[in-house]
C-alpha positions in Angstrom: 48.8 58.8 151.6 48.7 60.5 148.2 45.5 62.2 147.2 43.5 61.3 144.2 44.7 64.5 142.3 48.3 63.6 143.1 47.8 60.1 141.7 46.1 61.4 138.7 48.9 63.9 138.0 51.2 60.9 137.4 49.2 60.0 134.3 48.8 63.6 132.9 50.8 64.3 129.7 53.7 66.6 130.0 54.0 69.6 127.7 57.0 69.7 125.3 58.7 73.1 125.7 60.7 72.7 122.5 57.4 72.3 120.6 56.0 75.5 122.2 59.2 77.5 121.3 59.3 76.2 117.8 56.0 77.8 116.9 56.8 81.0 118.8 60.2 81.3 117.3 58.9 80.7 113.8 56.3 83.3 114.1 58.8 85.8 115.5 61.3 85.0 112.7 58.5 85.7 110.1 57.8 89.1 111.6 61.5 89.9 111.9 62.3 89.0 108.3 59.3 91.0 107.0 60.4 94.1 108.9 64.0 93.7 107.5 62.7 93.4 103.9 60.3 96.3 104.2 62.9 98.4 106.0 65.5 97.9 103.2 62.9 98.3 100.5 62.0 101.7 101.7 65.5 102.8 102.7 65.0 102.6 106.4 67.7 99.9 106.8 70.9 100.2 104.8 72.2 97.3 102.8 75.1 96.0 104.8 73.1 95.8 108.1 70.4 94.1 106.0 72.7 91.2 105.1 73.6 90.7 108.8 69.9 90.9 109.9 69.0 88.3 107.2 71.7 86.1 108.7 70.1 86.5 112.2 66.7 85.7 110.7 68.1 82.5 109.1 69.6 81.5 112.4 66.2 81.9 114.1 64.5 79.8 111.3 67.0 77.0 111.7 66.5 77.1 115.5 62.7 76.8 115.0 63.2 73.8 112.8 65.5 72.1 115.4 63.0 72.8 118.2 60.1 71.5 116.1 62.0 68.3 115.4 62.7 67.9 119.1 59.0 68.5 119.9 58.0 65.7 117.5 60.7 63.5 119.1 59.2 64.2 122.5 55.8 63.3 121.2 57.0 60.0 119.7 59.2 58.9 122.6 57.4 60.1 125.7 53.9 61.1 124.5 54.4 64.7 125.5 51.9 67.3 124.3 52.8 69.9 121.6 52.8 67.8 118.5 50.5 70.3 116.7 52.5 73.3 117.7 55.7 71.5 116.6 54.1 70.8 113.2 53.0 74.4 112.8 56.4 75.6 113.8 58.1 73.3 111.3 55.7 74.2 108.5 56.2 78.0 108.9 59.9 77.6 109.3 60.1 75.5 106.2 58.3 78.2 104.2 60.7 80.8 105.6 63.8 78.8 104.8 62.7 78.0 101.2 63.9 81.4 99.8 67.3 80.9 101.6 67.6 77.4 100.1 66.7 78.7 96.6 69.2 81.5 96.9 71.9 79.1 98.1 71.2 76.8 95.2 71.6 79.6 92.7 74.8 80.8 94.4 76.2 77.2 94.1 75.1 76.6 90.5 75.6 80.0 88.9 79.0 81.7 88.4 80.1 84.4 90.9 79.5 87.4 88.7 78.1 90.9 89.6 78.8 92.6 86.2 77.4 91.3 82.9 77.7 92.9 79.5 76.7 92.2 75.9 80.2 93.3 74.8 83.0 91.7 76.8 85.8 93.1 74.6 84.8 96.7 75.0 81.9 97.0 77.4 79.8 100.2 77.7 81.4 102.4 80.3 79.7 103.9 83.3 80.4 107.6 83.8 77.6 108.9 86.0 77.3 105.8 88.2 80.7 106.1 89.7 79.6 109.4 91.3 76.5 107.7 92.7 78.3 104.8 94.4 79.9 104.8 97.8 83.2 103.2 98.9 81.3 100.3 100.4 79.7 99.3 97.1 81.3 97.1 94.4 84.0 98.6 92.2 83.2 99.1 88.6 85.9 97.1 86.6 86.3 95.7 83.1 85.8 92.0 82.6 88.7 89.7 83.1 89.5 86.5 81.1 88.0 84.5 83.9 84.7 86.5 84.1 84.5 86.4 80.3 84.7 82.6 80.2 82.2 82.3 83.1 79.6 84.6 81.4 79.9 83.0 78.0 79.4 79.6 79.4 76.5 80.4 81.8 74.7 83.1 79.9 74.9 82.5 76.1 71.7 84.5 75.6 73.3 87.7 76.8 74.1 89.3 73.4 73.8 92.7 71.7 71.3 93.6 69.0 71.7 95.2 65.6 68.5 96.7 64.1 68.0 97.9 60.5 66.7 101.2 61.9 67.9 104.7 62.6 69.6 105.5 65.9 66.8 108.0 66.8 64.1 105.3 66.5 66.1 102.8 68.5 67.0 105.4 71.2 63.4 106.4 71.6 62.4 102.7 72.1 65.1 102.2 74.7 64.1 105.3 76.5 60.5 104.3 76.5 61.3 100.9 78.0 63.5 102.5 80.7 60.7 104.8 81.6 58.2 102.0 81.7 60.4 100.1 84.2 60.5 103.2 86.4 64.3 103.1 86.6 66.1 106.2 88.0 68.1 108.0 85.3 71.6 109.1 86.4 71.6 112.1 84.0 70.4 115.6 84.9 70.8 118.9 83.2 70.4 120.8 86.4 71.1 120.1 90.1 67.5 120.6 91.0 64.2 119.8 89.3 63.5 117.5 86.4 64.9 117.9 83.0 64.4 115.9 79.7 67.5 114.2 78.4 66.4 114.0 74.8 64.2 115.9 72.4 63.0 113.0 70.3 59.6 112.4 71.7 60.5 109.6 74.1 59.2 111.6 77.1 62.1 110.3 79.1 62.7 112.5 82.1 65.9 112.6 84.2 65.3 112.3 88.0 67.9 114.2 90.1 70.0 112.0 92.3 72.2 112.6 95.3 75.6 111.5 96.3 76.6 109.7 99.5 76.6 113.1 101.4 73.1 113.9 100.3 74.3 116.6 97.8 72.8 116.7 94.3 74.9 115.3 91.5 76.1 117.6 88.8 76.5 115.5 85.7 76.6 116.9 82.2 73.7 116.0 79.9 74.8 113.9 76.9 74.5 115.7 73.6 72.1 113.7 71.4 72.1 114.5 67.7 68.6 114.6 66.1 67.8 111.5 64.1 67.6 111.6 60.3 64.1 111.5 59.0 63.5 109.1 56.2 60.3 108.4 54.3 60.2 104.7 53.8 57.4 102.2 54.0 56.8 100.4 57.3 58.2 96.9 57.2 58.7 94.2 59.8 62.3 94.2 61.1 64.5 91.3 62.3 67.0 91.9 65.1 70.4 90.5 64.5 72.1 89.0 67.6 75.7 90.2 68.0 78.3 88.0 69.9 79.6 89.5 73.2 83.1 88.6 72.3 85.1 88.1 69.1 82.9 90.2 66.9 83.5 90.0 63.1 85.8 92.2 61.2 83.0 94.3 59.8 82.0 95.4 63.3 85.5 96.6 64.1 86.2 98.3 60.7 82.9 100.1 60.4 83.2 103.6 61.9 80.2 104.5 64.1 78.4 107.7 63.0 77.3 108.4 66.5 77.1 106.9 70.0 74.4 107.6 72.6 74.4 106.5 76.2 71.7 106.1 78.8 72.6 105.3 82.4 70.0 104.2 85.0 69.6 102.5 88.3 67.2 99.6 88.7 65.9 98.1 91.9 64.9 94.5 92.6 61.2 93.9 93.2 61.3 92.6 96.8 64.4 93.8 98.6 65.1 96.9 96.4 68.8 96.0 95.8 70.2 98.5 93.3 71.9 97.7 90.0 73.5 100.2 87.6 72.6 99.8 83.9 74.1 101.5 80.9 73.0 101.4 77.2 75.3 102.2 74.3 73.4 102.9 71.1 75.7 103.1 68.1 74.6 104.4 64.8 76.1 102.6 61.8 75.8 102.9 58.0 73.1 100.3 57.7 71.5 100.2 61.1 72.0 100.6 64.9 73.8 98.5 67.4 72.6 98.3 71.0 74.8 97.1 73.8 73.7 96.8 77.4 75.6 96.4 80.7 74.2 95.6 84.1 76.3 95.7 87.3 75.2 95.1 90.9 76.1 97.6 93.5 76.3 95.1 96.3 77.7 91.6 96.8 80.1 89.4 94.9 77.3 87.3 93.4 74.3 88.6 91.5 72.5 85.2 91.5 71.9 85.6 87.7 69.9 88.8 88.1 72.0 90.9 85.8 71.9 88.4 82.9 68.2 87.9 83.3 67.7 91.7 83.3 69.6 92.1 80.1 67.8 89.2 78.4 64.4 90.5 79.4 65.1 94.0 78.3 66.5 92.9 74.9 63.5 90.7 74.3 61.2 93.6 75.1 63.2 95.9 72.8 62.8 93.3 70.0 59.1 93.4 70.5 58.9 97.2 70.7 60.8 97.7 67.4 58.8 95.1 65.4 56.9 96.7 62.5 59.0 99.9 62.4 60.9 101.3 59.5 64.0 103.4 59.1 
């Protein structure tokens, strides 16, 4: 004859194992992804393994969602315990998968570009960056007809600027913005120590960089000509946007008096993915033309980051140069 405890056990609610594991797996996935992000941000984990580890983290998040749904099914169909744990697991997993979903949406809606420039006919060329890239990174190539069309359609706001100012003033403003963003300058006069790359008061300092073998780069310092000093009243200036392709005849016929270049490496805020940036500052008879190019070091798709970086910098440059004179 069954005892009272045995008879009572028939009516006790069973615990849903999928619900338990949904919460546990979601918590583990959150810790795992945080370690991967921090590890890459501080150069503990290299980029290619980071992509694979993010894929593993995504798989764990999807598994946590599946287990959470099964836990809720067990609660609905058989009245098993664990509904609260399943709900917590689903909530945390949903928060974790949101960035993946957003990234996938941008990859689907934006063109697969990793190199964006304000001049698609004759983009500013990288010289120092090629020595700082490894074989596993993206190749630096000129835009093709396909990439030109894709950029023009998706990013019409990526355009150069022409300012009615001297090249020295414009260069100093560009240098100041680069310094404010704490980008690493790929120009150094010496293999060790820090060295200024201009003498025009911008306080821009070149940070020495290393190649793939850990050896310091030996890149020549650009020769910047001192700007002309003109005593003219201070007036508000208006930047003129310049098309990235099919520029007018005046642009092509006008001989530049001088060209200056600044190359730098920017890092994304969260992951620290690196992007090479080059500025071409061209002195003309009646002003200065500024082109900018931004190229991702990793991946076939920049998810719109390069275009946004150029647009943001040019807008800040417009603001910085307001109220200046020649």
